[in-house]
N, C-alpha and C positions, 0 to 999 in steps of 0.2 A: 336296510330296506324292510318295510313292514310286510307281513305274510300275504296280504291280499295283493299288494303291488308286485311282490316277488312271484306269486302264482301267475298273475296276468302277464308279466313280462316274459317269463320263461316258458309258459305253456302254449301249446298250439292245440288246435281242435283234435288232431290225431292223438297227441299226447294225453289229452283229457280223456278221450274215449278208451285209450289203451290202459290207463292206470286207474281210472275211476269206474263207477258203476256203468254198465252197458245199457243201451237202449235209449228211447226217446226221453226218458226222465233225465238221464245224464246230459243229453244234448241240450235240453231246455235249461238245465242248471248252468251249463257252460255259457249259453247265450246270455243269460241274465248277469253272470259275473263279468263277462266281457263280450259285448255284441260283435266286436271285430273278429272274434275267432271264427265265426261262421261266414261273415261277409268278406273275409280275406285279410282282415286285421291290418296292422301297420308294418308288416314284415317286408313289404315291397314284393317284387316278382323277379323272375329270372330272365326277363326279356330285354333288360337294359334300362327300363323305366325305374325311377326311384319310388320312394314311399308316397310322394305326392301324386304320382301318376302323370300330372302335368302341372305347370306353374300356376300360382294363384291368379295371375293376370298375364297379359302379353308381355314377354320380356323384351328389353332392348339389347341385351347381351346374351349370347349363347355360350360363351366361354370366358375364362379369366386367365390372364398371365400376370402373376404377382411377382414383381422384382423387390425382394426384401433385403435391405442393407443392414445386416446384423451388427450391432454395436453402438448405434446411435449417431448417424451422420449429422454434422453441424449445420443446422438451418441458417445460422448466422453467416457462415462462410460460403454458402451455396446459393440461397434463395432470399432470405429475409433481411435484405440490406436496406439501410437508410443512410443517406449522406451525413446525417447528424451524428452517426456513430463515431466519426472521427473527432468530433468535439468532446466526446466523453471518454476518449481513449486515455487510460491511465488513472482516471478518477476512481474513487472508492464507490462501489455499488451502493446507492442510497438505501437506507433501511426501509424507506417508504416503497421502494420497488421490490426489494426482497420480501418484505412484509412477513417475516417469521417463517419463511418456507423451510420445510424439512429438507435437509441436504444429506448427501451420502457421507459415509464414514471417512472417505478419502479426502474430503475438504473440511470436515467438521472441526479439525484442529487448526485450520488456517486463521491467522489473526487479521489478515487483510484480504479483500476481495476486489482487486483492481479490474476495471473494465478493459476489454481488449477489442478494438475495432478489427474487422477483417483485414488480412494482410494482402488481399488480392484486389485487383480492379474489378468493377462491376459494369456491365453494359446493359443498356435498355434493349429489350428483345420483344419481338412480336408487335402487333398493332396496338396492344394495350400498354406497351412500354414497361413490361415487367423487368425488374432488376435480376440479372443472372450473372453469377461469377464467371470470370474469364477462364476458370478451370473447367467450365462446362459449356464450351462453345457449341457443341452439337445439340445438346439439350436446349440450349438457347435458340437454336434454329427451328425447334418444333413447338415453341410457345403458343403459336396460333392453333395448335392441334390439341392442347391439353388444358385442364383446369388445375391450377396450382392452389392448394389449400394451405394457408399459413398458420391456421389456428387449431390444428389437431392437438389433442391433449390427453393425458393419462395421469392417474394417481400414482402409478408405479415409478420408483426412482432408481431401481437396480435392475440389472440386465435380465436375469432369469424371470422374475415376476413380470417385468414389462413385456418381454417377448412372448411369454406364455399368455399374458392378458390379451394382447392384440391378435394373437393367432387362435385363441380358444374362447375368449370372452370372460375369462376369470384369471386371477393371479395364481390360483392353486393348481398344481399339476393334476393330470388325470382326466381332463375333459376333452371332448372331441375337437379336433382342429377344424378350421373353416372348410378346408377341402373335403374332410370327411363328412361334415354336415351336408355339404352340397351334393356329394356323391350319394349319400343316403337319401336325400330328398328328391333329387332330380335324375339320378342314374347317369348313364353315359351312352351316347349313340354308337360308340365304337366298342365292340365286344372283344376285340383282339388286342387292345391296349388298356392299361389301367386308366381309371377315370380320374385319378389324382396322381400326378407325377411331381417329384421333388428332385432338384439338382442343386449341388453345393459347389461354390468356387471360393477360393481363399485369396484375399488381397494381400497387400504388402504392409499392412498395419497390424496393430495388436488385435488378436481375435478372441472372441468369447466362445464358449462351448455351445454347440448345438446338439440338442437331444432328440432322439427319434419321436418322443412324445409330442413334439411340436407339430408333427404331421400325423399323429396317431389318431385312432378312432375312439379312444376313451371308452365310454359306456355303450357306444354303438357297436354293431357287429364288426368284427375285425376286417372283413372284406372291404370296408370303406376307408381304411387307412391309406396314407400316401405310400407310393412305391418309389424308393430312392434309386436314381440312376447313378452308377459309379463311373469314375474317370478311367480306371484301369481294369483289365480283365473283362469279364462279361458285364455289360451295362447293368444287368440285374443278377444278383447272386444266384448261382446254380442254374443259369439259363441254359448252358450247354449240357448235352448228355455226357455222362461219365464214360470212360473207355469201356467198350464192349456192349454199350447200350445204344440202339438206334431208335428212330422214331416209332417204328412198329412195336418194339419191345416196351417202350415207354407208354404207348397208348394202352397196351394190354395191362400193364402194371397199374395205370391210373384207373382203368375200368374195374380192376379187382379191388383197389382201395375204395373206390366209390361205392361198390356193393357193400363192403364192410361198414363204411361210414353211414350208408343209408339204413342198414340194419340197426346200427346203434341209434340213429335218429328215430326210427320207428319205436324203439324201446324207451327212449328218454324224452324225445321231443325237444331236445336242446337246439335252438336255432343256430348256435355257433357251429354246429356240425355242418349245416348247409353252407355256412360261410366258408368252412374249410374245403368242402367239395368245390365250391365256386372258385376258390383261390388256386386249387390244383389245376382246374380246367383253364383258368386264365394263364397260369404259368406255361401250360402246354401250347396255348395259342401264341404266347409271346415269343416262343422259340423261333417263329417265323416273322412276326410283325416287328419286333424290336431291332433285330439286325438290319432289316430294311430301312427302319426309321433312322438309325444312327449312321448309315452309310451315306456319306456326303458326296459321292461321286456324281450324283445328278444335279448338284448345286452349281450353277454357273459361277465363273470367277468374279463377275461383276457384283453378284450378290454377296459372295464371301468377302470381297474387298469392302463392300459397304459397311459390314459389321466390324471391320478393322483387322489389324495385323495378326491378332490372336485367334481369329475365328476358326482356323484349322487346327488349333491346339486343344486337344481334349481336356476337359475339366476347367477351362477358362470361362469367365463370365460371357465373353463374346461367343464362344462355341455353344454354350448353354442357351444363349438367346436364339441362335439359329435352330437348335433342337426344339426349343419352345415353340417357335413358329411352325415347324414341321408337325409337332404334336397338335397344335391348333388346327392345322389344315386337315388332320385326320380325325378331327372331332373330339379330341380329349378336352373335357370341360374345365379342368382346373390344373394349371401348371404353376409351380412356385419355385423361383430361383432365389436361393439364399447366397448372398455375397458377404463374406466375413471380412473383418479388419477395420471397422469404423470406430473402435473404442480409443479415441485419441486424447488421452489424458496428458500426453507430452508430445513434443515435436509435431504439433498439429499442422503447421504450414507445409512441412515436407510430406507428412504421411497422407494428408487429405488430398494433396496434389496427385500423389501416386494412385490413390484409390479412384479419383475421378478420371485419371488416364485409363484405368481399367474399364470403367462403366459408361463413360460419357458417349462414346461413339456407338457401342453396341445397343445401349438403351434407346438412343435416338433412331438408330437404324431399324430396330424392331418396330417402332411406331411407323416409320416411313415405309417399311417393307409390307406391313399389314395394310397400310393405306393404299399402296400401289396395287395390291392384290384384291382390293375391295373387301377386305376382311375386318378392317378397323371398325366399321360401322356396327358390327355385332360381336366384337372382341373387346373386352374391358381390360386395359393395361393399367396396372397400379404400381407405384414406385414410392418407397419410403422405408423407414426403420421403426424401432420400438420407442424411441424418443429422440430429442435433439440434444444440444449442448448449451452450456451457460455462457452469458456474455462476459462473466468474470473469468480471470485466468486461474488455472490450477497450477500450483508450483510457481517458480520464479518467472517473472514476466521479462522476456527478452524478445528480440525481433523474430528469431527463428526457432525458439525452443519452448514456447508456451503451450499449454494444453487447455482443455475445457472439460468441465465435469458434466454429469448427466443432467438433463433438463426435460421434465415431462409436462411442464405447465403450458408450453406451446412448442410446436415443431411443424415442419413443412412436409407435405406429401403431394404427389400429383397423380392424376388419373387421365386416361385418354380413351376415346372410342366408347362403344357399348352404351350409348345413351347419355354420355356426359357432354356438357357444353364445351365448345372450343374457344380457346383464347380468353379464358376467364381467370382472374386472380381473386380468390375468395378469402375473407377474413383479414383482420388487421391486429397487429401487436403494438405494444408501446415502443418508444424510441430505443429501448434497451433490448428489444426482441425477447422480453422476459415474461410479460403478462399479456393476456388477450384483452383487447378493448372493443372488438367487434366480431360477431359471428363465430362463437366457439364451436368446435366440432370434436366432441368426445370420441374416443376410439369405438365405442359402442354405436354412436351415430354413424361413424364412418362405415362400420360393418353392416349396419342396417341399410345403408345406401347401396352397398355392394349387392346385398340380397335383393333389394328392390330392382336393380338393373337386371337381375336374373329372373324377375317375375315372382319373387317371394315376398310375402308380407311377414316380416320378422316376428310380429306379435302372434301369428298363427302357425309359426314354424317351431314346434317343440317336440320333446321326447320325454316320456314319463320315466323318471328315475329317482329312486329313494323317496318316493312319495311326492315329488314335485315335478311340474312341467318345466323341464330345463330348456333354456334358449341360448343360442350363440350370443345374443345381444343383451342377456341379463334381464332383470325384471324391474329396472330402476328408471324406466321412462325414456329409453333411447328413441330417437326419431330419425326419419329419413331427411337428408339435407336436400330438399327439393330445389333450392336455389341453384344448384350446380347441375341439375338434370336438363338435358336438351328438350 
């Protein structure tokens, strides 16, 4: 970071006056170096509004629920089906289709790349007749409520760069996650719950690691990072008071710590100190709000049954979907559910069936539940992973034991509610579901569209860091996919 940027980023008006020359001359110099220091700057405020104060334009979505399937779900076996695939089953993937694509180290040594058609039946669903696998009957029932995008694409071919890319806008670790960006920009209407909540469930397939930086704040103040809810014990670490400490004692302790922190802030002007104070206060308020949130006693049996047999089991994807809806009802603007186990390099027919058993009914129920409550119109539901899988088999090709490698050239994701068209199938791939032939949607375009639904112009949504105006969508010409907007 260059000295001028460093000064402007870390300094506040109070800090400048305390450490620089006093008087009007110093104030004038401060205003020349950074006019925002006097007008309020870009630090946001403490009332729940974000840095933007208000969206750039009227949003169609007030909140986001992001169902993220970590590991790369196979678009070929779930959504991107073509009857012609059975004609190419067993043939070698033509060089003209692969076209020199960079492949992972796991298949780089393969001498043969036989194509594998899906092992499941597909049904026409919805008024537009979208093909949906038989292992997703419930999602098939909501096709008239969603937009299915078949041409999402990414340059990343390995898990960590790919999941980092789609969540933060870059393959390099250390940048803010989407939820952190949104909390920084828009704030949260609920001051008793985190503005960004993360929950993780584990499927029955091979799981890739998930790192806290995927919901981290990066170079933004740390109060904007996601708060992870846990399956066992306190939903949030250290939520309960330790033995011998009651609410009154804790309040006195926090007041004392706040005075110390404020004194340090007066001395140094470090904005991270205010973030620390805010986090202490949020933790105190969560002691009441979070237990009430996760207590399912007020959920009727017919609602829990709609989400499936696992809805009452803490830590399952179904249970987390119910919690996500309850968070949305309370105004939490960004909720992200990570479901692990989609890295199916082997035994794909068995493993993907089990994964779909876990997510099919709850994901569809979430859309139906929000719709019944009149919330889907301003809640954006997103579902997908970091990439798809290849048409060619990884390892020995047998009926029940083949796998598929990573594939970022094209994969499928769907969106519902929050200003997205209903019953739309967008984009087209070739007969091998390997290359895009119509309407590509890069992951930066995808993220720009999410921001647009929330009333944010992605090109005007930036944070000055290391001498550059950093953006979630990068600087390489991302665009909003207007064709899918209602």
